[in-house]
ROKE-230158 format. One record per residue: residue number from 1; chain; x, y, z of N, C-alpha, C in turn. Coordinates in pm, 1 decimal. Each point is the difference from the previous one (the first is absolute). Last residue first. Example, Ala and Ser with C-alpha at 12.3 -4.5 7.8 and 13.67 -1.06 7.14 Angstrom:
% residues 2
(atom 2,"A",(1285.0,-225.0,708.0),(82.0,119.0,6.0),(-77.0,109.0,73.0)),
(atom 1,"A",(29.0,-572.0,-7.0),(-89.0,119.0,0.0),(90.0,120.0,0.0)),
//
This chain:
% residues 151
(atom 151,"A",(5430.6,-2132.5,4183.8),(36.3,-81.0,-118.7),(-120.1,-18.6,-79.1)),
(atom 150,"A",(227.5,324.8,417.8),(-117.8,-30.6,-77.9),(45.7,-86.3,-117.1)),
(atom 149,"A",(313.9,-26.8,419.6),(-38.6,96.3,-102.1),(-129.9,-46.4,-64.8)),
(atom 148,"A",(257.8,-83.1,483.4),(-89.9,-67.1,-95.4),(-49.2,106.4,-98.9)),
(atom 147,"A",(474.7,-49.0,328.5),(-128.4,67.5,-29.8),(-81.1,-87.8,-95.5)),
(atom 146,"A",(466.9,14.8,362.2),(-80.5,-76.4,-94.8),(-134.3,72.0,-16.3)),
(atom 145,"A",(384.3,116.8,296.5),(-46.8,86.7,-112.3),(-70.0,-81.2,-107.5)),
(atom 144,"A",(222.3,-174.5,398.3),(-95.1,91.6,52.2),(-65.3,85.4,-109.3)),
(atom 143,"A",(362.0,-300.7,-84.4),(-124.9,-74.5,17.5),(-112.0,89.0,55.6)),
(atom 142,"A",(451.9,169.5,-50.2),(-76.9,-12.2,-123.0),(-131.5,-71.0,14.5)),
(atom 141,"A",(385.3,120.6,311.5),(-133.5,52.0,19.1),(-89.6,-19.4,-118.7)),
(atom 140,"A",(488.7,-97.3,58.2),(-78.4,-93.0,82.4),(-144.2,45.9,19.1)),
(atom 139,"A",(328.9,262.3,-252.4),(-21.4,-130.5,-60.6),(-89.7,-94.6,80.0)),
(atom 138,"A",(-51.4,532.5,-0.1),(90.4,-90.1,69.9),(-28.5,-140.0,-53.6)),
(atom 137,"A",(-95.3,479.3,-274.8),(-43.3,-118.7,73.5),(112.8,-67.4,75.0)),
(atom 136,"A",(-17.9,374.9,-334.4),(-52.1,46.3,129.3),(-40.3,-115.2,91.1)),
(atom 135,"A",(157.5,-60.8,-451.3),(107.2,71.7,67.9),(-41.6,45.7,139.5)),
(atom 134,"A",(-302.1,-200.5,-312.2),(74.2,-101.2,76.1),(114.9,68.0,76.3)),
(atom 133,"A",(-437.9,287.8,-113.6),(120.4,-51.1,-64.1),(68.5,-104.4,87.8)),
(atom 132,"A",(-535.9,89.2,2.2),(120.4,63.9,49.0),(119.6,-66.2,-69.7)),
(atom 131,"A",(-574.5,69.0,-106.8),(120.4,-81.7,17.1),(112.2,85.2,56.4)),
(atom 130,"A",(-439.6,157.7,-136.4),(-28.4,-113.2,90.3),(118.3,-90.5,21.4)),
(atom 129,"A",(-32.7,396.5,-297.4),(-55.7,44.9,130.5),(-25.8,-111.3,96.6)),
(atom 128,"A",(20.1,-160.7,-491.2),(45.0,135.5,41.3),(-67.5,43.6,129.5)),
(atom 127,"A",(-72.4,-411.3,-270.1),(53.6,-4.4,134.0),(50.5,138.3,51.5)),
(atom 126,"A",(-416.8,-174.5,-363.6),(134.9,55.2,13.0),(46.7,2.0,144.3)),
(atom 125,"A",(-445.3,-142.8,-101.0),(98.8,-94.6,-48.8),(142.8,50.0,17.7)),
(atom 124,"A",(-470.6,191.2,83.0),(85.4,-42.1,112.8),(110.4,-101.7,-37.5)),
(atom 123,"A",(-342.2,254.7,-268.0),(-36.0,-135.4,35.8),(86.3,-54.3,115.9)),
(atom 122,"A",(85.2,426.5,-198.1),(-129.0,5.1,72.0),(-44.0,-135.5,46.3)),
(atom 121,"A",(384.9,27.0,-268.8),(27.1,57.1,133.6),(-128.0,9.3,80.5)),
(atom 120,"A",(-38.6,-149.8,-440.8),(79.2,-93.3,76.9),(24.2,51.1,141.6)),
(atom 119,"A",(-207.6,285.0,-311.5),(-92.9,-104.8,44.7),(72.9,-105.8,85.5)),
(atom 118,"A",(263.1,346.7,-197.7),(-90.4,50.0,103.2),(-94.8,-105.9,52.4)),
(atom 117,"A",(354.0,-0.1,-358.9),(12.1,-83.6,120.0),(-94.8,44.9,109.7)),
(atom 116,"A",(-94.3,27.7,-548.3),(83.1,64.9,101.9),(12.4,-90.8,119.8)),
(atom 115,"A",(-238.3,-125.7,-400.4),(72.9,112.6,-53.8),(83.3,75.1,103.1)),
(atom 114,"A",(-290.9,-423.0,6.4),(-63.0,128.5,42.5),(69.1,120.5,-53.9)),
(atom 113,"A",(143.7,-459.0,-88.2),(-143.5,5.3,-28.5),(-62.4,135.1,29.5)),
(atom 112,"A",(459.0,-92.4,90.0),(-16.5,-22.6,-143.1),(-148.2,6.2,-42.1)),
(atom 111,"A",(123.7,38.7,468.0),(26.4,119.3,-83.8),(-13.4,-20.9,-151.9)),
(atom 110,"A",(-282.9,-290.1,371.6),(134.9,0.5,-56.2),(18.1,123.0,-91.2)),
(atom 109,"A",(-401.2,-161.5,258.0),(68.4,121.6,32.9),(135.6,16.8,-66.3)),
(atom 108,"A",(-283.5,-400.1,-35.5),(-67.9,117.5,-65.2),(69.2,132.2,27.0)),
(atom 107,"A",(281.9,-463.1,-16.0),(-103.0,55.3,86.5),(-57.9,127.2,-62.3)),
(atom 106,"A",(189.5,-383.3,-320.6),(51.2,106.2,87.7),(-111.6,46.6,88.7)),
(atom 105,"A",(-35.7,-504.6,-171.5),(1.2,137.5,-55.8),(64.0,99.5,98.9)),
(atom 104,"A",(137.7,-536.6,-42.4),(-102.1,88.6,58.3),(9.9,140.7,-59.9)),
(atom 103,"A",(289.9,-407.4,-63.4),(-114.5,12.5,-89.1),(-113.5,85.6,51.0)),
(atom 102,"A",(449.8,-94.9,190.2),(-103.1,-96.7,41.1),(-125.4,11.5,-85.8)),
(atom 101,"A",(363.1,293.0,-69.8),(61.3,-133.4,-10.1),(-100.7,-108.5,37.5)),
(atom 100,"A",(-126.7,452.0,57.7),(4.2,-37.9,-142.4),(60.1,-138.1,-20.8)),
(atom 99,"A",(-10.7,179.1,442.7),(-134.7,-22.9,-50.3),(0.4,-47.2,-147.1)),
(atom 98,"A",(410.3,126.6,203.7),(-54.1,-124.7,60.1),(-135.8,-32.7,-56.1)),
(atom 97,"A",(188.1,405.0,-131.9),(83.5,-110.8,-49.8),(-52.8,-134.2,52.8)),
(atom 96,"A",(-201.4,402.0,155.7),(-35.5,-31.2,-139.2),(81.1,-117.1,-54.9)),
(atom 95,"A",(-129.1,74.8,527.7),(104.8,30.8,-99.7),(-36.3,-45.9,-139.6)),
(atom 94,"A",(-237.1,-63.4,436.5),(-47.9,111.0,-86.6),(96.5,27.2,-114.8)),
(atom 93,"A",(82.6,-318.5,357.2),(-105.2,-49.2,-88.1),(-53.7,103.3,-96.6)),
(atom 92,"A",(512.1,32.6,189.8),(-138.9,7.3,53.1),(-100.8,-48.4,-104.4)),
(atom 91,"A",(493.9,-210.3,3.2),(-62.3,128.0,-35.4),(-140.3,3.4,57.4)),
(atom 90,"A",(291.1,-386.8,16.4),(24.0,95.4,106.4),(-55.6,138.3,-27.8)),
(atom 89,"A",(-32.2,-362.5,-314.9),(-76.0,-32.1,122.3),(23.9,97.6,113.1)),
(atom 88,"A",(216.6,-19.2,-452.9),(-106.7,96.1,27.2),(-76.3,-27.1,127.8)),
(atom 87,"A",(369.1,-252.7,-233.0),(41.3,97.8,101.6),(-111.6,93.3,40.3)),
(atom 86,"A",(-46.6,-332.4,-342.6),(18.8,-70.3,126.3),(45.1,94.0,108.5)),
(atom 85,"A",(-64.0,151.2,-461.4),(-116.8,-11.9,86.5),(20.5,-72.1,131.3)),
(atom 84,"A",(433.9,237.5,-230.6),(-116.0,-75.2,-50.0),(-106.3,-20.7,106.5)),
(atom 83,"A",(469.3,226.9,-40.8),(-34.0,-105.8,94.8),(-115.3,-85.2,-45.4)),
(atom 82,"A",(147.6,392.2,-239.5),(94.4,-109.2,-13.3),(-37.7,-123.2,87.5)),
(atom 81,"A",(-260.8,392.9,27.9),(-7.6,-48.1,-136.7),(94.7,-118.9,-22.3)),
(atom 80,"A",(-2.9,231.9,423.1),(-119.6,-83.9,-28.3),(0.1,-59.2,-138.3)),
(atom 79,"A",(396.2,142.8,328.2),(-41.1,43.9,-135.1),(-112.5,-89.8,-40.5)),
(atom 78,"A",(151.8,103.3,521.5),(-22.0,-92.3,-109.3),(-39.0,68.9,-129.7)),
(atom 77,"A",(293.3,99.8,480.4),(-103.0,55.6,-88.2),(-9.5,-91.1,-122.0)),
(atom 76,"A",(326.9,-40.7,363.6),(-119.4,-86.0,1.6),(-118.7,55.5,-78.1)),
(atom 75,"A",(434.7,233.0,30.5),(19.9,-138.9,-46.1),(-124.0,-87.3,1.8)),
(atom 74,"A",(93.8,522.2,-67.1),(-80.9,-70.9,98.9),(1.6,-146.3,-42.8)),
(atom 73,"A",(255.9,292.0,-258.5),(4.2,74.3,126.5),(-79.9,-68.4,112.6)),
(atom 72,"A",(19.3,-180.2,-447.8),(139.4,12.8,47.2),(4.1,66.1,137.0)),
(atom 71,"A",(-415.3,-45.2,-219.2),(49.0,-133.8,33.6),(148.0,4.8,47.9)),
(atom 70,"A",(-217.2,406.9,-147.6),(-53.4,-53.6,125.8),(55.0,-136.1,36.4)),
(atom 69,"A",(66.0,363.0,-362.4),(107.9,-86.2,54.4),(-45.7,-65.8,129.6)),
(atom 68,"A",(-294.7,283.8,-251.9),(82.4,-57.9,-106.5),(109.7,-92.3,50.1)),
(atom 67,"A",(-282.3,248.8,312.3),(-73.3,-102.0,-77.1),(87.4,-69.5,-103.1)),
(atom 66,"A",(41.2,310.1,414.3),(111.0,-55.4,-80.8),(-54.6,-108.7,-94.4)),
(atom 65,"A",(-285.4,243.3,299.0),(99.2,102.6,-25.3),(111.5,-46.9,-92.7)),
(atom 64,"A",(-529.4,-156.9,18.9),(134.0,-44.3,41.9),(98.6,108.3,-36.2)),
(atom 63,"A",(-519.0,105.6,108.7),(84.7,-42.9,-110.5),(140.8,-34.4,57.6)),
(atom 62,"A",(-403.1,208.1,220.3),(-7.1,-144.9,-12.1),(75.5,-51.8,-122.1)),
(atom 61,"A",(-62.5,459.5,207.9),(-32.8,-28.1,-140.0),(-22.5,-150.4,-26.1)),
(atom 60,"A",(106.9,139.6,445.8),(-114.5,80.3,-45.5),(-36.1,-30.7,-144.0)),
(atom 59,"A",(366.1,-218.6,232.0),(-124.3,-29.4,71.5),(-117.3,89.6,-41.8)),
(atom 58,"A",(433.8,-219.7,-255.6),(-39.6,136.9,36.1),(-139.4,-11.2,60.0)),
(atom 57,"A",(362.8,-403.6,-16.7),(-133.0,47.3,-40.3),(-21.6,140.9,49.0)),
(atom 56,"A",(390.5,-278.2,99.0),(6.8,70.2,-129.0),(-135.2,51.0,-48.9)),
(atom 55,"A",(71.3,-264.5,404.2),(64.1,132.7,16.2),(6.4,78.4,-129.3)),
(atom 54,"A",(-389.2,-360.0,105.4),(139.2,-0.3,-45.4),(55.6,140.1,12.9)),
(atom 53,"A",(-418.0,-98.5,315.3),(38.2,15.1,-142.9),(149.5,-8.8,-20.6)),
(atom 52,"A",(-402.6,-159.8,367.2),(140.3,40.7,-6.9),(42.2,-1.0,-146.6)),
(atom 51,"A",(-416.3,-152.5,225.7),(-3.7,138.6,-43.7),(138.8,60.6,-5.8)),
(atom 50,"A",(-146.8,-532.5,-93.2),(27.2,95.1,106.2),(-24.7,139.9,-53.3)),
(atom 49,"A",(-176.1,-539.7,-124.2),(46.1,132.2,-40.0),(27.0,81.9,120.8)),
(atom 48,"A",(4.9,-551.2,-65.0),(-59.3,111.8,71.5),(62.5,130.9,-51.5)),
(atom 47,"A",(-65.4,-569.6,-133.5),(65.8,128.1,-22.8),(-77.3,113.1,70.0)),
(atom 46,"A",(66.8,-570.4,60.9),(-91.1,113.1,-14.1),(79.6,129.9,-5.8)),
(atom 45,"A",(167.3,-458.7,73.8),(25.8,65.8,-126.8),(-91.4,120.3,-24.8)),
(atom 44,"A",(57.2,-316.8,392.4),(-116.9,-13.6,-89.0),(24.3,56.5,-139.8)),
(atom 43,"A",(341.1,-3.6,350.9),(-66.5,-126.8,12.7),(-110.3,-19.5,-106.3)),
(atom 42,"A",(262.1,406.9,44.8),(87.2,-112.2,-35.0),(-69.7,-134.6,0.4)),
(atom 41,"A",(-199.1,497.0,-101.3),(-3.2,-95.6,110.2),(80.1,-122.1,-44.6)),
(atom 40,"A",(82.3,501.3,-190.0),(-57.0,-131.3,-31.8),(8.6,-87.7,122.9)),
(atom 39,"A",(-14.6,559.9,-150.6),(54.7,-103.3,89.5),(-67.9,-131.1,-35.5)),
(atom 38,"A",(107.3,499.4,-272.8),(-92.1,-107.8,37.2),(72.2,-94.1,94.7)),
(atom 37,"A",(48.2,547.6,-188.8),(56.4,-126.0,43.1),(-108.4,-95.1,45.8)),
(atom 36,"A",(-60.7,383.7,-382.2),(-2.4,-13.2,146.3),(53.7,-140.6,35.7)),
(atom 35,"A",(-68.6,165.8,-452.0),(124.3,50.2,60.5),(-9.9,1.6,153.8)),
(atom 34,"A",(-359.4,-124.0,-295.2),(107.4,-95.0,-29.5),(127.5,42.1,68.9)),
(atom 33,"A",(-383.6,279.1,25.6),(-9.1,-118.2,85.4),(110.9,-100.9,-30.0)),
(atom 32,"A",(-108.6,439.6,-224.3),(112.1,-10.7,94.3),(-3.9,-126.8,87.2)),
(atom 31,"A",(-282.3,204.3,-385.0),(-52.2,-0.6,136.8),(110.2,-7.8,103.8)),
(atom 30,"A",(-28.1,16.5,-518.4),(73.5,95.6,83.2),(-43.4,4.8,143.2)),
(atom 29,"A",(-126.6,-280.8,-403.2),(-93.4,105.1,42.1),(68.4,103.5,89.3)),
(atom 28,"A",(174.0,-336.3,-418.5),(20.3,34.2,139.3),(-93.1,114.3,39.4)),
(atom 27,"A",(32.0,-155.8,-450.0),(-88.8,-78.4,83.4),(15.2,33.1,148.0)),
(atom 26,"A",(279.7,183.5,-349.1),(-127.3,70.7,14.0),(-97.6,-79.0,87.8)),
(atom 25,"A",(428.5,-180.5,-125.6),(12.9,102.2,106.1),(-134.0,69.4,23.5)),
(atom 24,"A",(25.7,-307.1,-358.0),(17.9,-69.9,127.2),(-3.4,103.8,115.2)),
(atom 23,"A",(9.3,166.9,-431.6),(-131.4,-54.5,30.9),(1.0,-70.8,135.2)),
(atom 22,"A",(409.2,157.4,-171.6),(-83.7,110.6,44.7),(-141.8,-47.1,33.9)),
(atom 21,"A",(304.1,-324.8,-168.2),(45.9,50.9,128.9),(-89.4,114.8,50.3)),
(atom 20,"A",(-247.5,-336.1,-315.9),(127.3,68.1,-13.1),(41.7,52.2,136.9)),
(atom 19,"A",(-328.6,-435.1,-63.3),(10.8,145.2,19.0),(140.8,51.2,-21.9)),
(atom 18,"A",(-186.5,-467.1,6.0),(-6.3,68.0,-129.3),(25.3,148.8,8.1)),
(atom 17,"A",(-28.7,-310.4,376.4),(120.6,-31.7,-77.8),(1.7,66.3,-137.4)),
(atom 16,"A",(-381.2,33.5,306.2),(116.9,74.3,45.5),(122.9,-21.9,-91.1)),
(atom 15,"A",(-501.5,-33.2,-196.6),(90.1,-83.8,83.7),(125.8,80.4,33.4)),
(atom 14,"A",(-438.9,287.9,-90.6),(90.8,-87.6,-74.2),(85.0,-83.1,92.9)),
(atom 13,"A",(-320.6,354.9,119.2),(-65.9,-126.1,-33.8),(88.4,-99.6,-73.6)),
(atom 12,"A",(126.3,453.6,138.7),(-44.1,-72.7,120.0),(-74.5,-127.9,-28.8)),
(atom 11,"A",(149.5,293.9,-358.3),(114.8,-50.0,76.8),(-45.7,-89.3,117.1)),
(atom 10,"A",(-349.4,31.9,-396.2),(75.7,103.1,78.4),(105.9,-71.0,81.4)),
(atom 9,"A",(-155.5,-214.9,-468.1),(-42.7,7.7,140.6),(78.7,109.6,69.4)),
(atom 8,"A",(-112.4,12.6,-531.3),(101.2,-47.3,96.8),(-52.2,16.5,139.8)),
(atom 7,"A",(-240.2,146.6,-396.2),(13.6,-145.6,-1.9),(103.2,-59.3,94.9)),
(atom 6,"A",(61.2,504.6,-116.7),(-123.5,-73.6,-34.7),(29.7,-148.5,-7.1)),
(atom 5,"A",(336.8,246.4,307.7),(-45.5,25.8,-137.2),(-125.0,-86.9,-24.5)),
(atom 4,"A",(156.3,186.8,493.2),(-0.7,-112.1,-93.0),(-52.4,42.2,-137.4)),
(atom 3,"A",(54.4,232.0,440.0),(80.2,42.9,-113.9),(1.4,-106.1,-106.8)),
(atom 2,"A",(-363.6,135.2,426.4),(80.3,-96.7,-77.3),(78.8,65.8,-112.1)),
(atom 1,"A",(-338.1,162.7,341.0),(138.6,30.8,24.4),(94.4,-91.1,-83.0)),
//
């Protein structure tokens, strides 16, 4: 599945800081986990994922409805490329950005390796069908929606 020219490493093997905008975007597997809300334990700093998705996430396609203007429309949405590796700790362990920043390979189900998102979905990585919109939540009920995703 590599578009690399002869002698050039494929996108998924190159350092993140060397990638073009389109190469950077291609690393996203489209699982939607970055768009679910997380809760942080104030005492320990431990991060907990919830099954509560950002209101801008299309729950079936797992794509942001306002991707081009997400930082303006969702103030706590982080531009990963600008934020850099120190911001990747809140991403799931399966995330290509987090894995590549840590020098780890892509998971075997990643769409760049398989050519489609079917293997990712079969591996239980995608959140489609397993999340609800934050618009459907009461603010005081979020702790009841902590989940443990496959990592």
